[in-house]
All heavy atoms as an XYZ file, in Angstrom:
738
protein
N      -7.540    -41.442     22.568
C      -8.966    -41.222     22.356
C      -9.194    -41.138     20.867
O      -8.594    -40.358     20.195
C      -9.485    -40.026     23.163
C     -10.964    -39.756     22.853
C      -9.262    -40.216     24.610
N     -10.166    -41.901     20.357
C     -10.535    -41.852     18.982
C     -11.369    -40.598     18.735
O     -12.437    -40.471     19.380
C     -11.274    -43.124     18.564
O     -11.913    -42.937     17.341
N     -10.965    -39.790     17.788
C     -11.796    -38.620     17.399
C     -13.023    -39.056     16.711
O     -14.076    -38.353     16.774
C     -10.953    -37.645     16.587
C      -9.839    -37.038     17.338
C      -9.035    -36.079     16.495
C      -7.878    -35.507     17.280
N      -7.061    -34.635     16.504
N     -12.964    -40.116     15.958
C     -14.190    -40.575     15.243
C     -15.189    -41.174     16.148
O     -16.364    -40.820     16.050
C     -13.706    -41.660     14.149
C     -14.948    -42.241     13.433
C     -12.748    -41.042     13.151
N     -14.795    -42.002     17.058
C     -15.750    -42.653     17.934
C     -15.944    -41.945     19.259
O     -16.879    -42.205     19.943
C     -15.270    -44.106     18.235
C     -15.036    -45.024     17.102
C     -14.471    -46.400     17.558
C     -16.344    -45.288     16.361
N     -15.110    -41.022     19.572
C     -15.117    -40.228     20.843
C     -15.103    -41.210     22.027
O     -15.818    -40.939     23.009
C     -16.332    -39.285     20.870
N     -14.306    -42.237     21.897
C     -14.157    -43.147     23.047
C     -12.682    -43.601     23.120
O     -11.904    -43.324     22.172
C     -14.937    -44.452     22.772
O     -14.520    -45.061     21.589
C     -16.444    -44.208     22.653
N     -12.343    -44.200     24.173
C     -11.023    -44.712     24.315
C     -10.902    -46.060     23.576
O     -11.799    -46.852     23.716
C     -10.573    -44.839     25.784
C     -10.363    -43.524     26.432
C      -9.733    -43.687     27.814
O      -8.923    -44.586     28.003
O     -10.073    -42.914     28.688
N      -9.835    -46.317     22.880
C      -9.663    -47.578     22.172
C      -8.967    -48.507     23.084
O      -7.875    -48.199     23.630
C      -8.868    -47.283     20.865
C      -9.703    -46.366     19.963
C      -8.582    -48.595     20.126
C      -8.972    -45.818     18.782
N      -9.426    -49.687     23.227
C      -8.743    -50.705     24.068
C      -7.324    -51.008     23.568
O      -7.042    -50.808     22.348
C      -9.568    -51.975     23.891
C     -10.932    -51.517     23.504
C     -10.673    -50.228     22.708
N      -6.416    -51.331     24.449
C      -5.008    -51.490     24.048
C      -4.739    -52.606     23.053
O      -3.788    -52.587     22.345
C      -4.206    -51.816     25.304
C      -4.065    -50.579     26.169
C      -3.268    -50.884     27.416
O      -2.729    -51.991     27.636
N      -2.999    -49.872     28.256
N      -5.651    -53.591     22.965
C      -5.423    -54.667     22.041
C      -6.032    -54.409     20.652
O      -6.041    -55.272     19.751
C      -6.022    -55.965     22.572
C      -7.514    -55.906     22.793
O      -8.120    -54.840     22.812
N      -8.106    -57.074     22.854
N      -6.502    -53.178     20.366
C      -7.006    -52.782     19.078
C      -6.072    -51.689     18.553
O      -5.744    -50.712     19.228
C      -8.449    -52.215     19.225
C      -9.378    -53.342     19.586
C      -8.846    -51.575     17.893
C     -10.793    -52.965     19.827
N      -5.754    -51.892     17.282
C      -4.831    -50.915     16.672
C      -5.507    -50.393     15.402
O      -5.964    -51.193     14.553
C      -3.483    -51.642     16.291
C      -2.526    -50.784     15.609
C      -1.154    -51.427     15.500
C      -1.128    -52.715     14.656
N       0.159    -53.249     14.315
N      -5.522    -49.124     15.239
C      -6.091    -48.484     14.038
C      -4.860    -47.978     13.217
O      -4.080    -47.216     13.734
C      -7.039    -47.347     14.435
C      -8.234    -47.894     15.150
C      -7.431    -46.560     13.137
C      -9.171    -46.805     15.613
N      -4.853    -48.350     11.961
C      -3.710    -48.012     11.145
C      -4.246    -47.467      9.755
O      -5.380    -47.604      9.431
C      -2.827    -49.256     10.763
C      -2.199    -49.747     12.101
C      -3.573    -50.330     10.095
N      -3.342    -46.744      9.024
C      -3.746    -46.150      7.809
C      -3.103    -46.943      6.607
O      -3.749    -46.841      5.494
C      -3.222    -44.686      7.756
C      -3.792    -43.815      8.829
C      -5.246    -43.701      8.746
O      -5.793    -43.511      7.723
N      -5.880    -43.758      9.923
N      -2.090    -47.676      6.795
C      -1.441    -48.359      5.679
C      -1.567    -49.945      5.845
O      -1.482    -50.435      6.969
C       0.058    -48.003      5.583
C       0.233    -46.550      5.402
C      -0.224    -46.018      4.055
O      -0.148    -46.794      3.055
O      -0.661    -44.888      3.989
N      -1.726    -50.624      4.745
C      -1.861    -52.007      4.741
C      -0.648    -52.760      5.365
O      -0.832    -53.616      6.226
C      -2.173    -52.634      3.358
C      -3.584    -52.204      2.923
C      -2.010    -54.109      3.331
C      -3.915    -52.625      1.504
N       0.507    -52.320      5.008
C       1.736    -52.984      5.501
C       1.790    -52.821      7.046
O       2.203    -53.796      7.791
C       3.035    -52.380      4.915
C       3.161    -52.792      3.518
O       2.699    -53.887      3.120
O       3.856    -52.082      2.738
N       1.399    -51.655      7.572
C       1.337    -51.457      8.986
C       0.336    -52.366      9.714
O       0.545    -52.952     10.775
C       1.056    -49.995      9.317
C       1.159    -49.707     10.808
C       0.767    -48.257     11.118
O       0.468    -47.451     10.197
O       0.764    -47.895     12.329
N      -0.750    -52.660      8.982
C      -1.865    -53.472      9.536
C      -1.354    -54.936      9.712
O      -1.704    -55.553     10.676
C      -3.079    -53.457      8.646
N      -0.503    -55.392      8.806
C      -0.073    -56.770      8.834
C       1.261    -56.941      9.619
O       1.744    -58.052      9.751
C       0.047    -57.320      7.423
C      -1.263    -57.628      6.798
C      -1.935    -56.694      6.037
C      -1.885    -58.789      6.964
C      -3.162    -56.964      5.519
C      -3.113    -59.109      6.424
C      -3.761    -58.155      5.708
N       1.865    -55.860     10.045
C       3.129    -55.896     10.840
C       2.950    -56.658     12.105
O       2.046    -56.278     12.883
C       3.607    -54.491     11.066
O       4.738    -54.521     11.855
N       3.716    -57.657     12.352
C       3.700    -58.372     13.634
C       2.612    -59.467     13.667
O       2.417    -60.130     14.709
N       1.925    -59.672     12.601
C       0.853    -60.653     12.549
C       1.416    -61.898     11.898
O       2.043    -61.862     10.843
C      -0.339    -60.146     11.698
C      -0.913    -58.918     12.298
C      -1.358    -61.251     11.524
C      -1.450    -59.052     13.696
N       1.183    -63.101     12.534
C       1.691    -64.368     11.946
C       0.632    -64.927     10.896
O       1.033    -65.494     10.006
C       1.848    -65.419     13.041
C       2.895    -64.992     14.031
O       3.966    -64.484     13.625
O       2.678    -65.125     15.238
N      -0.603    -64.649     11.161
C      -1.638    -65.268     10.353
C      -2.834    -64.368     10.272
O      -3.448    -64.009     11.348
C      -2.074    -66.657     10.874
C      -3.071    -67.418     10.148
C      -2.493    -67.872      8.828
C      -3.518    -68.658     10.954
N      -3.227    -63.959      9.120
C      -4.424    -63.102      8.905
C      -5.519    -63.901      8.225
O      -5.272    -64.583      7.286
C      -4.073    -61.864      8.133
N      -6.770    -63.739      8.701
C      -7.879    -64.446      8.143
C      -8.903    -63.375      7.816
O      -9.344    -62.598      8.623
C      -8.547    -65.408      9.174
C      -9.763    -66.025      8.576
C      -7.474    -66.490      9.553
N      -9.351    -63.329      6.494
C     -10.360    -62.426      6.012
C     -11.710    -63.077      6.278
O     -11.967    -64.227      5.862
C     -10.159    -62.080      4.585
N     -12.599    -62.353      6.938
C     -14.010    -62.869      7.109
C     -14.784    -62.095      5.979
O     -15.036    -60.876      6.107
C     -14.554    -62.523      8.454
C     -13.788    -63.195      9.605
C     -14.361    -62.789     10.945
C     -13.690    -64.647      9.505
N     -15.110    -62.808      4.957
C     -15.639    -62.157      3.757
C     -16.748    -62.984      3.106
O     -16.687    -64.226      3.082
C     -14.531    -61.903      2.700
O     -15.076    -61.436      1.500
C     -13.686    -63.137      2.474
N     -17.729    -62.318      2.488
C     -18.770    -63.013      1.838
C     -18.355    -63.665      0.568
O     -19.029    -64.470      0.001
C     -19.963    -62.045      1.572
C     -19.642    -60.898      0.609
S     -21.101    -59.869      0.454
C     -20.349    -58.465     -0.353
N     -17.145    -63.324      0.066
C     -16.668    -63.861     -1.179
C     -15.860    -65.175     -0.994
O     -15.444    -65.798     -1.966
C     -15.716    -62.843     -1.870
C     -16.423    -61.608     -2.216
C     -16.171    -60.419     -1.578
C     -17.458    -61.579     -3.207
C     -16.812    -59.210     -1.872
C     -18.124    -60.416     -3.536
C     -17.789    -59.263     -2.843
O     -18.446    -58.099     -3.218
N     -15.646    -65.588      0.257
C     -14.821    -66.799      0.535
C     -15.532    -68.077      0.099
O     -16.757    -68.187      0.083
C     -14.521    -66.841      2.009
N     -14.776    -69.104     -0.177
C     -15.260    -70.423     -0.491
C     -15.285    -71.328      0.737
O     -16.084    -72.236      0.839
C     -14.462    -71.084     -1.584
C     -14.644    -70.324     -2.897
C     -13.916    -70.975     -3.979
N     -14.019    -70.063     -5.170
C     -13.540    -70.365     -6.310
N     -12.855    -71.457     -6.502
N     -13.641    -69.524     -7.311
N     -14.358    -71.032      1.672
C     -14.277    -71.854      2.840
C     -15.220    -71.268      3.936
O     -15.559    -70.153      3.973
C     -12.871    -71.832      3.424
C     -11.856    -72.639      2.597
O     -12.289    -73.732      2.083
O     -10.760    -72.218      2.392
N     -15.693    -72.203      4.823
C     -16.603    -71.789      5.861
C     -16.035    -72.026      7.290
O     -14.799    -72.152      7.457
C     -17.997    -72.524      5.676
C     -17.790    -74.000      5.822
O     -16.816    -74.551      6.299
N     -18.765    -74.768      5.293
N     -16.929    -72.027      8.258
C     -16.520    -72.158      9.691
C     -15.659    -73.429      9.938
O     -14.795    -73.441     10.794
C     -17.688    -72.159     10.642
C     -18.405    -70.804     10.708
C     -19.651    -70.734      9.827
O     -19.712    -71.505      8.845
O     -20.522    -69.907     10.118
N     -15.910    -74.494      9.158
C     -15.198    -75.729      9.389
C     -13.649    -75.479      9.089
O     -12.812    -75.925      9.884
C     -15.661    -76.749      8.333
C     -15.614    -78.210      8.823
C     -16.326    -79.105      7.846
O     -17.583    -79.068      7.820
O     -15.593    -79.835      7.137
N     -13.310    -74.761      8.080
C     -11.975    -74.357      7.801
C     -11.447    -73.461      8.906
O     -10.215    -73.513      9.244
C     -11.844    -73.736      6.418
C     -10.518    -73.292      5.977
C      -9.545    -74.504      5.782
C      -8.215    -73.992      5.220
N      -7.267    -75.096      5.079
N     -12.211    -72.522      9.382
C     -11.820    -71.637     10.485
C     -11.414    -72.360     11.702
O     -10.384    -72.098     12.308
C     -12.891    -70.607     10.756
C     -12.605    -69.635     11.865
C     -11.359    -68.805     11.534
C     -13.796    -68.668     12.124
N     -12.163    -73.453     12.079
C     -11.811    -74.251     13.220
C     -10.472    -74.879     12.961
O      -9.616    -74.928     13.951
C     -12.939    -75.234     13.504
C     -12.495    -76.288     14.540
C     -14.199    -74.600     13.947
N     -10.281    -75.427     11.848
C      -8.965    -76.035     11.533
C      -7.794    -75.021     11.643
O      -6.791    -75.359     12.193
C      -9.039    -76.585     10.100
C      -7.849    -77.318      9.600
C      -8.021    -77.740      8.100
O      -9.072    -78.297      7.812
O      -7.111    -77.527      7.317
N      -8.029    -73.868     11.091
C      -7.001    -72.771     11.223
C      -6.696    -72.447     12.638
O      -5.524    -72.315     12.998
C      -7.446    -71.569     10.395
C      -7.470    -71.835      8.867
C      -6.553    -70.342     10.789
C      -8.159    -70.741      8.086
N      -7.723    -72.307     13.436
C      -7.528    -71.960     14.860
C      -6.788    -73.037     15.602
O      -5.916    -72.722     16.471
C      -8.891    -71.639     15.524
C      -9.658    -70.426     15.019
C     -10.990    -70.355     15.631
C      -8.786    -69.179     15.261
N      -7.066    -74.272     15.327
C      -6.313    -75.380     15.957
C      -4.831    -75.372     15.625
O      -4.001    -75.611     16.428
C      -6.925    -76.749     15.531
C      -8.219    -77.113     16.246
C      -8.649    -78.520     15.898
N      -9.950    -78.728     16.474
C     -10.928    -79.291     15.843
N     -10.842    -79.689     14.629
N     -12.104    -79.450     16.445
N      -4.547    -74.977     14.348
C      -3.125    -74.976     13.918
C      -2.396    -73.688     14.272
O      -1.228    -73.548     13.969
C      -3.088    -75.169     12.411
C      -3.592    -76.606     11.967
O      -3.562    -77.496     12.831
O      -3.937    -76.738     10.840
N      -3.092    -72.738     14.845
C      -2.456    -71.420     15.028
C      -2.062    -71.144     16.475
O      -1.721    -70.001     16.815
C      -3.443    -70.328     14.547
O      -4.545    -70.220     15.355
N      -2.021    -72.088     17.322
C      -1.642    -71.898     18.700
C      -0.269    -71.296     18.816
O       0.617    -71.713     18.163
C      -1.718    -73.238     19.470
C      -3.123    -73.697     19.652
C      -3.242    -74.805     20.682
N      -4.630    -75.167     20.880
C      -5.166    -76.318     20.607
N      -4.384    -77.270     20.107
N      -6.415    -76.515     20.793
N      -0.190    -70.249     19.628
C       1.094    -69.578     19.803
C       1.392    -68.508     18.762
O       2.423    -67.899     18.804
N       0.507    -68.350     17.803
C       0.718    -67.353     16.721
C      -0.216    -66.177     16.935
O      -1.180    -66.275     17.577
C       0.437    -67.965     15.352
C       1.351    -69.078     14.945
C       0.999    -69.599     13.562
C       1.965    -70.760     13.180
N       1.561    -71.325     11.943
N       0.276    -65.043     16.406
C      -0.558    -63.764     16.516
C      -1.496    -63.824     15.281
O      -1.115    -63.841     14.148
C       0.353    -62.587     16.430
C       1.131    -62.431     17.697
C       1.828    -61.140     17.724
N       0.750    -60.150     17.785
C       0.962    -58.887     18.129
N       2.133    -58.409     18.406
N      -0.071    -58.021     18.136
N      -2.788    -63.898     15.603
C      -3.847    -64.061     14.608
C      -4.623    -62.778     14.469
O      -4.947    -62.113     15.480
C      -4.747    -65.216     15.062
C      -5.906    -65.601     14.184
C      -5.338    -66.197     12.837
C      -6.756    -66.611     14.887
N      -4.914    -62.407     13.236
C      -5.750    -61.216     13.009
C      -6.945    -61.587     12.183
O      -6.800    -62.384     11.191
C      -4.922    -60.157     12.299
N      -8.081    -61.044     12.489
C      -9.293    -61.178     11.605
C      -9.451    -59.874     10.841
O      -9.516    -58.800     11.471
C     -10.540    -61.496     12.466
C     -10.501    -62.848     13.048
C     -10.290    -63.020     14.410
C     -10.694    -63.959     12.238
C     -10.209    -64.308     14.971
C     -10.693    -65.267     12.842
C     -10.485    -65.441     14.156
N      -9.612    -59.983      9.534
C      -9.728    -58.817      8.709
C     -11.240    -58.790      8.299
O     -11.754    -59.685      7.697
C      -8.816    -58.937      7.485
C      -8.973    -57.799      6.512
C      -7.350    -59.130      7.941
N     -11.864    -57.626      8.546
C     -13.242    -57.452      8.259
C     -13.404    -56.178      7.399
O     -12.710    -55.179      7.701
C     -14.106    -57.312      9.492
C     -14.137    -58.530     10.362
C     -13.321    -58.361     11.572
C     -15.535    -58.904     10.764
N     -14.288    -56.163      6.491
C     -14.564    -54.939      5.726
C     -15.799    -54.260      6.250
O     -16.256    -54.528      7.342
N     -16.323    -53.359      5.439
C     -17.520    -52.664      5.910
C     -18.753    -53.429      5.383
O     -18.656    -54.413      4.654
C     -17.594    -51.206      5.504
C     -17.688    -51.037      4.036
O     -18.333    -51.748      3.271
N     -17.097    -49.958      3.453
N     -20.001    -52.950      5.750
C     -21.181    -53.661      5.447
C     -21.521    -53.722      3.953
O     -22.258    -54.585      3.522
C     -22.367    -53.048      6.256
C     -22.215    -53.081      7.706
C     -22.420    -54.488      8.227
O     -23.071    -55.353      7.624
O     -21.848    -54.786      9.342
N     -20.997    -52.788      3.207
C     -21.419    -52.676      1.813
C     -20.381    -53.185      0.794
O     -20.725    -53.759     -0.159
C     -21.850    -51.204      1.495
C     -22.928    -50.778      2.503
C     -22.611    -49.995      3.530
C     -24.267    -51.165      2.235
C     -23.607    -49.575      4.395
C     -25.208    -50.787      3.159
C     -24.920    -49.999      4.228
O     -25.844    -49.630      5.007
N     -19.121    -52.896      1.108
C     -18.068    -53.261      0.132
C     -17.237    -54.481      0.540
O     -16.428    -54.917     -0.192
C     -17.186    -52.026     -0.160
C     -17.953    -50.977     -0.968
C     -17.030    -49.821     -1.283
N     -16.837    -49.095     -0.018
C     -16.045    -48.060      0.134
N     -15.321    -47.667     -0.877
N     -15.920    -47.463      1.290
N     -17.407    -54.887      1.746
C     -16.691    -56.078      2.251
C     -15.245    -55.811      2.290
O     -14.733    -54.666      2.273
C     -17.022    -57.316      1.377
C     -16.729    -58.599      2.114
O     -17.384    -58.847      3.198
O     -15.870    -59.373      1.642
N     -14.415    -56.874      2.462
C     -12.919    -56.720      2.531
C     -12.435    -56.466      1.094
O     -12.844    -57.185      0.169
C     -12.289    -58.047      3.092
C     -10.782    -57.899      3.090
C     -12.841    -58.303      4.500
N     -11.517    -55.556      0.918
C     -11.019    -55.183     -0.416
C     -10.273    -56.434     -0.995
O      -9.658    -57.138     -0.241
C     -10.120    -53.984     -0.377
O      -8.929    -54.328      0.238
N     -10.234    -56.575     -2.332
C      -9.460    -57.602     -2.950
C      -7.970    -57.585     -2.509
O      -7.354    -58.624     -2.325
C      -9.560    -57.374     -4.430
C     -10.949    -56.610     -4.571
C     -11.045    -55.800     -3.305
N      -7.411    -56.379     -2.370
C      -6.035    -56.280     -1.984
C      -5.785    -56.787     -0.612
O      -4.826    -57.555     -0.313
C      -5.598    -54.824     -2.021
C      -4.076    -54.539     -1.674
C      -3.728    -53.094     -1.727
O      -4.616    -52.251     -1.842
O      -2.493    -52.863     -1.530
N      -6.708    -56.562      0.316
C      -6.537    -57.058      1.717
C      -6.730    -58.563      1.653
O      -6.107    -59.276      2.410
C      -7.582    -56.399      2.619
C      -7.365    -54.959      2.941
S      -5.922    -54.835      3.995
C      -6.608    -55.137      5.606
N      -7.710    -59.070      0.892
C      -7.944    -60.532      0.857
C      -6.766    -61.257      0.353
O      -6.429    -62.367      0.804
C      -9.184    -60.871     -0.033
C     -10.453    -60.416      0.657
C     -11.702    -61.039      0.095
N     -11.727    -61.176     -1.356
C     -12.323    -60.293     -2.230
N     -12.920    -59.241     -1.765
N     -12.331    -60.583     -3.482
N      -6.019    -60.706     -0.598
C      -4.827    -61.438     -1.080
C      -3.674    -61.408     -0.078
O      -2.867    -62.319     -0.135
C      -4.219    -60.711     -2.392
O      -3.878    -59.393     -2.122
C      -5.295    -60.816     -3.538
N      -3.688    -60.475      0.896
C      -2.692    -60.524      1.948
C      -3.001    -61.501      3.066
O      -2.147    -61.780      3.927
C      -2.622    -59.134      2.531
C      -2.115    -58.023      1.609
C      -0.667    -58.069      1.263
N       0.188    -57.901      2.484
C       0.718    -56.771      2.858
N       0.542    -55.662      2.148
N       1.500    -56.771      3.921
N      -4.195    -62.031      3.132
C      -4.602    -62.967      4.170
C      -4.249    -64.415      3.833
O      -4.242    -64.814      2.629
C      -6.108    -62.855      4.427
S      -6.622    -61.264      5.136
N      -3.967    -65.214      4.831
C      -3.643    -66.623      4.621
C      -4.899    -67.399      4.284
O      -4.807    -68.448      3.687
C      -2.991    -67.187      5.858
N      -6.070    -66.944      4.716
C      -7.301    -67.675      4.434
C      -8.473    -66.686      4.324
O      -8.400    -65.564      4.877
C      -7.610    -68.681      5.522
N      -9.444    -67.076      3.591
C     -10.724    -66.342      3.482
C     -11.869    -67.154      3.971
O     -12.013    -68.353      3.505
C     -11.013    -65.930      2.057
C      -9.936    -64.953      1.512
C     -10.160    -64.573      0.105
O     -11.381    -64.429     -0.329
O      -9.158    -64.508     -0.668
N     -12.644    -66.759      4.896
C     -13.696    -67.544      5.535
C     -15.019    -66.830      5.365
O     -15.147    -65.630      5.578
C     -13.407    -67.724      7.022
C     -12.062    -68.462      7.245
C     -14.563    -68.518      7.633
C     -11.987    -69.860      6.712
N     -16.048    -67.575      4.955
C     -17.372    -67.067      4.828
C     -18.209    -67.582      6.013
O     -18.328    -68.803      6.175
C     -18.040    -67.607      3.522
C     -19.382    -67.107      3.297
C     -19.887    -67.697      1.910
N     -21.044    -66.990      1.473
C     -22.308    -67.289      1.788
N     -22.547    -68.244      2.700
N     -23.364    -66.579      1.299
N     -18.663    -66.665      6.849
C     -19.450    -67.064      7.976
C     -20.901    -67.049      7.629
O     -21.420    -66.234      6.911
C     -19.193    -66.081      9.139
C     -17.770    -65.952      9.701
C     -17.727    -64.956     10.813
C     -17.292    -67.319     10.220
N     -21.610    -68.047      8.166
C     -23.034    -68.143      7.919
C     -23.407    -69.319      7.088
O     -22.620    -70.202      6.785
N     -24.646    -69.377      6.609
C     -25.106    -70.526      5.829
C     -24.314    -70.685      4.503
O     -23.812    -69.725      3.937
C     -26.615    -70.251      5.538
C     -26.686    -68.778      5.652
C     -25.645    -68.317      6.691
N     -24.244    -71.926      4.001
C     -23.521    -72.191      2.765
C     -24.258    -71.637      1.568
O     -23.646    -71.294      0.512
C     -23.259    -73.671      2.585
C     -22.284    -74.157      3.601
C     -21.913    -75.648      3.375
O     -22.312    -76.225      2.410
N     -21.206    -76.202      4.313
N     -25.606    -71.511      1.638
C     -26.343    -70.928      0.646
C     -27.052    -69.637      1.202
O     -27.298    -69.522      2.424
C     -27.442    -71.810      0.015
O     -28.320    -72.225      1.117
C     -26.801    -73.052     -0.583
N     -27.357    -68.710      0.391
C     -27.966    -67.497      0.861
C     -26.879    -66.484      1.305
O     -25.775    -66.541      0.924
N     -27.298    -65.534      2.101
C     -26.420    -64.417      2.442
C     -25.463    -64.835      3.575
O     -25.816    -65.510      4.553
C     -27.249    -63.198      2.996
C     -28.036    -62.617      1.794
C     -29.407    -62.797      1.834
C     -27.436    -61.919      0.748
C     -30.197    -62.211      0.811
C     -28.194    -61.414     -0.226
C     -29.556    -61.543     -0.234
N     -24.172    -64.327      3.431
C     -23.207    -64.458      4.559
C     -23.588    -63.591      5.728
O     -24.421    -62.638      5.532
C     -21.793    -64.174      4.007
N     -23.018    -63.791      6.832
C     -23.238    -62.855      8.006
C     -22.730    -61.547      7.652
O     -21.712    -61.335      7.000
C     -22.450    -63.385      9.241
C     -23.046    -64.671      9.896
C     -22.186    -65.020     11.141
C     -24.485    -64.587     10.321
N     -23.399    -60.539      8.083
C     -22.997    -59.146      7.932
C     -21.766    -58.883      8.786
O     -21.570    -59.621      9.821
C     -24.118    -58.159      8.256
C     -25.261    -58.349      7.210
C     -26.337    -57.319      7.424
N     -25.896    -55.972      7.246
C     -25.984    -55.238      6.134
N     -26.432    -55.815      5.035
N     -25.592    -54.001      6.127
N     -20.964    -57.939      8.498
C     -19.716    -57.658      9.208
C     -19.891    -57.408     10.678
O     -19.170    -57.951     11.495
C     -19.004    -56.447      8.580
O     -18.807    -56.680      7.184
C     -17.696    -56.154      9.220
N     -20.931    -56.653     11.014
C     -21.168    -56.327     12.460
C     -21.475    -57.622     13.266
O     -21.064    -57.802     14.322
C     -22.262    -55.262     12.604
N     -22.279    -58.471     12.630
C     -22.562    -59.761     13.263
C     -21.385    -60.653     13.440
O     -21.133    -61.219     14.415
C     -23.694    -60.529     12.451
O     -24.818    -59.601     12.289
C     -24.120    -61.753     13.189
N     -20.540    -60.709     12.397
C     -19.335    -61.451     12.402
C     -18.375    -60.941     13.471
O     -17.782    -61.725     14.193
C     -18.643    -61.460     11.006
N     -18.277    -59.687     13.546
C     -17.374    -59.069     14.576
C     -17.863    -59.371     15.980
O     -17.056    -59.677     16.894
C     -17.284    -57.587     14.392
C     -16.342    -56.794     15.336
C     -14.962    -57.366     15.235
C     -16.412    -55.314     14.985
N     -19.161    -59.356     16.144
C     -19.713    -59.645     17.516
C     -19.356    -61.095     17.879
O     -19.081    -61.449     19.003
C     -21.222    -59.446     17.472
């Protein structure tokens, strides 16, 4: 039971404190970030090529986004939303 959320965390969700632990057992990590140059087209390509691999989506918070350190650990950075203007907010991207 999460003390922060006061709910049970589903078995397929893991909360970690250290970056190395977060990437342990992951074959391919993709950062969903407003700083990315690639868009959904690249994400579709990545998903096609990742069959049979353990894939993780890395999201930051609404204000500071994914940290530069986390982005460098990811195989790709994807910007969701329109090519001009604001990227999707983290909560929308997660949904």
